[in-house]
C-alpha positions as CSV (number, residue, x, y, z in Angstrom):
1,X,77.6,101.4,52.7
2,X,78.2,101.7,49.1
3,X,80.8,98.9,48.9
4,X,78.4,96.8,50.8
5,X,75.7,97.4,48.2
6,X,78.3,97.0,45.4
7,X,79.3,93.6,46.9
8,X,75.8,92.4,47.1
9,X,74.8,93.1,43.7
10,X,78.2,91.3,42.5
11,X,77.1,88.4,44.6
12,X,73.6,88.6,43.1
13,X,74.9,88.4,39.6
14,X,77.4,85.6,40.5
15,X,74.6,83.6,41.9
16,X,72.4,84.1,38.8
17,X,75.3,83.2,36.7
18,X,76.0,80.0,38.7
19,X,72.2,79.3,38.6
20,X,71.9,79.4,35.0
21,X,74.2,77.3,32.4
22,X,76.0,79.2,30.0
23,X,73.6,79.6,27.0
24,X,76.3,78.1,24.8
25,X,76.3,75.0,26.9
26,X,72.7,74.5,26.7
27,X,71.5,71.7,24.2
28,X,68.4,73.3,22.6
29,X,68.0,70.6,20.3
30,X,67.8,68.1,23.1
31,X,65.3,70.0,24.9
32,X,63.2,70.4,21.7
33,X,63.3,66.5,21.4
34,X,62.4,66.2,25.0
35,X,59.3,68.5,24.7
36,X,58.3,66.9,21.4
37,X,58.6,63.4,23.0
38,X,56.4,64.5,26.0
39,X,53.8,66.2,23.4
40,X,53.7,63.0,21.4
41,X,53.0,60.6,24.5
42,X,50.0,63.3,25.8
43,X,48.7,63.5,22.0
44,X,48.8,59.6,21.6
45,X,47.0,59.0,24.9
46,X,44.3,61.5,24.3
47,X,43.6,59.7,21.0
48,X,44.4,56.0,21.3
49,X,43.2,55.3,24.9
50,X,39.6,56.9,24.4
51,X,39.6,55.1,20.8
52,X,40.3,51.7,22.6
53,X,37.9,52.5,25.4
54,X,35.0,53.1,22.9
55,X,35.7,50.0,21.0
56,X,36.7,47.6,23.5
57,X,35.0,45.7,26.3
58,X,32.6,47.9,28.4
59,X,34.4,46.6,31.6
60,X,37.7,48.2,30.6
61,X,36.2,51.5,29.2
62,X,36.5,53.5,32.6
63,X,40.1,52.2,33.2
64,X,41.3,53.4,29.9
65,X,39.8,56.7,30.2
66,X,40.8,57.1,33.4
67,X,44.4,56.5,32.4
68,X,44.5,59.5,30.1
69,X,45.0,62.2,32.7
70,X,47.7,60.0,34.7
71,X,49.7,59.5,31.6
72,X,49.5,63.0,30.9
73,X,50.7,64.0,34.4
74,X,53.5,61.7,34.1
75,X,54.6,62.7,30.9
76,X,54.6,66.6,32.0
77,X,56.5,65.7,35.1
78,X,59.3,63.6,33.5
79,X,59.6,66.2,30.7
80,X,60.1,68.8,33.3
81,X,62.5,67.0,35.5
82,X,64.5,65.8,32.3
83,X,64.8,69.6,30.9
84,X,65.6,71.5,34.2
85,X,69.3,70.1,34.6
86,X,69.9,71.1,31.0
87,X,69.1,74.8,31.8
88,X,70.1,74.9,35.5
89,X,73.0,73.9,37.5
90,X,70.9,72.1,39.9
91,X,72.0,71.9,43.5
92,X,70.3,72.1,46.6
93,X,70.8,75.9,47.2
94,X,69.7,76.5,43.4
95,X,66.8,74.2,43.6
96,X,65.5,76.2,46.9
97,X,66.2,79.4,44.8
98,X,64.2,78.3,42.0
99,X,61.3,76.9,44.0
100,X,61.0,80.0,46.0
101,X,61.1,82.5,43.0
102,X,58.6,80.2,41.4
103,X,56.4,80.0,44.2
104,X,56.1,83.9,44.6
105,X,55.5,84.5,40.9
106,X,52.9,81.6,40.4
107,X,51.3,82.5,43.8
108,X,50.4,86.2,42.9
109,X,50.0,85.9,38.9
110,X,48.2,82.7,38.7
111,X,46.3,82.0,41.8
112,X,43.2,80.6,40.2
113,X,45.1,78.7,37.7
114,X,47.2,77.0,40.4
115,X,44.2,76.4,42.4
116,X,42.8,74.5,39.6
117,X,45.9,72.9,38.9
118,X,46.3,71.6,42.4
119,X,42.6,70.5,42.5
120,X,43.2,68.6,39.3
121,X,46.3,66.8,40.6
122,X,44.0,65.8,43.9
123,X,41.3,64.6,41.7
124,X,43.6,62.2,39.7
125,X,44.8,60.6,43.0
126,X,41.7,60.8,45.2
127,X,39.4,60.2,42.3
128,X,36.1,61.8,43.3
129,X,35.6,61.9,39.6
130,X,37.1,60.3,36.6
131,X,36.9,60.1,32.8
132,X,33.6,58.2,31.9
133,X,31.7,59.2,35.2
134,X,28.3,61.0,35.1
135,X,28.5,64.0,37.3
136,X,26.5,66.8,38.3
137,X,28.4,70.0,39.3
138,X,26.1,73.0,39.8
139,X,23.5,73.0,37.0
140,X,25.5,70.8,34.6
141,X,25.1,67.1,34.4
142,X,26.8,65.0,31.9
143,X,29.6,62.5,31.0
144,X,33.2,63.3,31.7
145,X,34.7,63.1,28.3
146,X,38.1,64.8,29.2
147,X,40.3,65.2,32.2
148,X,43.0,68.0,32.0
149,X,45.2,69.2,34.6
150,X,43.2,72.4,35.0
151,X,39.7,71.4,34.3
152,X,37.4,68.8,32.8
153,X,35.1,68.6,29.6
154,X,31.4,67.3,30.3
155,X,29.3,66.2,27.5
156,X,25.8,66.9,28.6
157,X,22.7,65.1,27.3
158,X,21.9,67.7,24.8
159,X,25.4,67.2,23.4
160,X,26.7,70.4,24.7
161,X,30.5,70.5,25.9
162,X,31.1,72.3,29.2
163,X,34.4,72.9,30.7
164,X,34.5,73.0,34.4
165,X,37.5,74.0,36.3
166,X,38.9,71.5,39.0
167,X,38.8,74.5,41.5
168,X,35.0,73.8,42.0
169,X,36.0,70.8,43.9
170,X,36.9,73.1,46.9
171,X,33.6,75.1,46.9
172,X,30.7,72.8,45.5
173,X,29.3,69.5,46.3
174,X,30.0,67.0,43.3
175,X,27.3,64.3,42.7
176,X,28.6,61.2,40.9
177,X,25.9,58.9,39.6
178,X,28.5,55.8,39.1
179,X,31.7,56.6,40.8
180,X,33.6,54.3,38.4
181,X,31.3,51.5,38.2
182,X,29.9,50.2,34.9
183,X,26.4,51.3,35.3
184,X,24.2,53.9,37.3
185,X,20.8,54.0,38.8
186,X,17.9,55.2,36.7
187,X,14.7,56.4,38.1
188,X,11.2,56.5,36.4
189,X,8.7,58.6,38.0
190,X,4.9,58.2,38.0
191,X,2.3,60.4,39.8
192,X,-1.2,58.9,40.4
193,X,-4.4,60.3,42.0
194,X,-5.8,58.4,44.9
195,X,-8.3,55.5,44.2
196,X,-6.1,52.9,42.8
197,X,-4.9,49.2,43.8
198,X,-1.4,50.3,44.8
199,X,-0.2,46.7,45.0
200,X,-1.3,45.8,41.4
201,X,0.2,48.9,40.1
202,X,3.4,48.4,41.8
203,X,3.7,44.9,40.4
204,X,2.9,46.1,36.9
205,X,5.7,48.9,37.1
206,X,8.0,46.0,38.3
207,X,7.2,43.9,35.3
208,X,7.7,47.2,33.0
209,X,11.5,47.4,34.2
210,X,11.9,43.7,33.8
211,X,10.7,43.7,30.2
212,X,12.9,46.7,28.9
213,X,15.7,45.8,26.4
214,X,17.9,48.2,28.2
215,X,17.9,46.5,31.6
216,X,21.1,44.9,33.3
217,X,19.7,41.9,34.9
218,X,22.6,41.4,37.2
219,X,21.2,44.5,39.3
220,X,18.3,44.8,41.3
221,X,15.0,46.3,40.2
222,X,13.1,47.9,42.9
223,X,9.8,49.8,43.0
224,X,9.0,52.2,45.8
225,X,5.9,54.4,46.4
226,X,5.0,57.3,48.9
227,X,1.8,58.6,49.8
228,X,1.2,62.3,49.2
229,X,-1.3,65.0,49.8
230,X,-2.0,65.0,46.1
231,X,-2.0,61.1,45.5
232,X,0.7,58.6,45.4
233,X,4.4,58.9,44.1
234,X,5.9,55.7,42.4
235,X,9.7,55.3,41.5
236,X,11.1,52.5,39.4
237,X,14.8,52.1,40.3
238,X,16.8,50.0,38.0
239,X,20.0,49.9,36.2
240,X,20.7,50.1,32.3
241,X,23.4,47.6,30.9
242,X,25.2,50.5,29.3
243,X,25.0,53.8,31.4
244,X,24.9,55.8,28.1
245,X,21.6,54.4,27.6
246,X,20.2,55.9,30.8
247,X,17.9,58.3,29.0
248,X,16.6,55.8,26.6
249,X,16.0,53.4,29.3
250,X,13.9,55.9,31.5
251,X,11.9,56.9,28.4
252,X,11.2,53.3,27.7
253,X,10.0,52.8,31.3
254,X,7.9,55.9,31.3
255,X,6.1,55.4,28.0
256,X,5.2,51.8,28.6
257,X,4.6,52.4,32.3
258,X,2.2,55.3,31.4
259,X,0.3,53.0,29.0
260,X,-0.1,50.0,31.3
261,X,-1.2,52.4,34.3
262,X,-3.9,53.9,32.2
263,X,-4.9,50.5,30.9
264,X,-5.4,49.4,34.5
265,X,-7.6,52.5,35.3
266,X,-5.0,54.7,37.0
267,X,-5.4,58.4,36.6
268,X,-2.7,61.0,36.7
269,X,-2.4,63.2,39.6
270,X,-2.4,67.1,39.4
271,X,1.1,67.6,40.4
272,X,2.7,71.1,40.3
273,X,5.9,71.6,38.5
274,X,7.5,72.7,42.0
275,X,6.7,69.1,43.3
276,X,8.2,67.3,40.2
277,X,11.3,69.1,40.6
278,X,11.8,67.9,44.2
279,X,10.6,64.4,43.5
């Protein structure tokens, strides 16, 4: 019994010795160069591609921003696959030993991190969102400024940076306003009391959108209305030329629309805040 235990211990030590290369045979300088090269690729992609995206044609902006996480993932994977044979004697048996040990350790110690990491890889390939998209996750709405492997950074309209882990992809609905397109739909709301000419108000609001300096004329402008117990709810649905101007676009339509409606004799409806939030 003791001999069997001793034999097993010796065998485990032998397998460990076969798994790892001799420390004297490991090229630490080469490993350092590979890691430095991967870091340089990741760093430059995070600097150069967004720089080009902000200053290049608007049609290529989303493609350049979307390439940042892909370049980062490829650099990390390539560096890892390059370094592993320098440290380990890679055979099929050794690979299974490494994969099994790493899976157990990661599964217990970094469950949440791995969940976010896997969700980040899924997001890179399935693309439910990408850099440059305007998304709403929970109560947070803004532009995705940076896509990491663990999470993303959203720049809100109030200029706050919100870091959101990719693991929320498993548990929450994600509203994507443009989904990779170069623009998104903006909605300006108007609440009027009864007793006005709805056709004239609708035509006037349509003209308000057409005369906005932010309008993308290649996209349709639609004015819809619905009759409510408290009055009439109008919506101007239109697209700005640059989606980063969406709030200026909505403000412009709202300000000029209210002035036009008032000149036409339209009166604002008494709408409670709860109705406005659900509109």
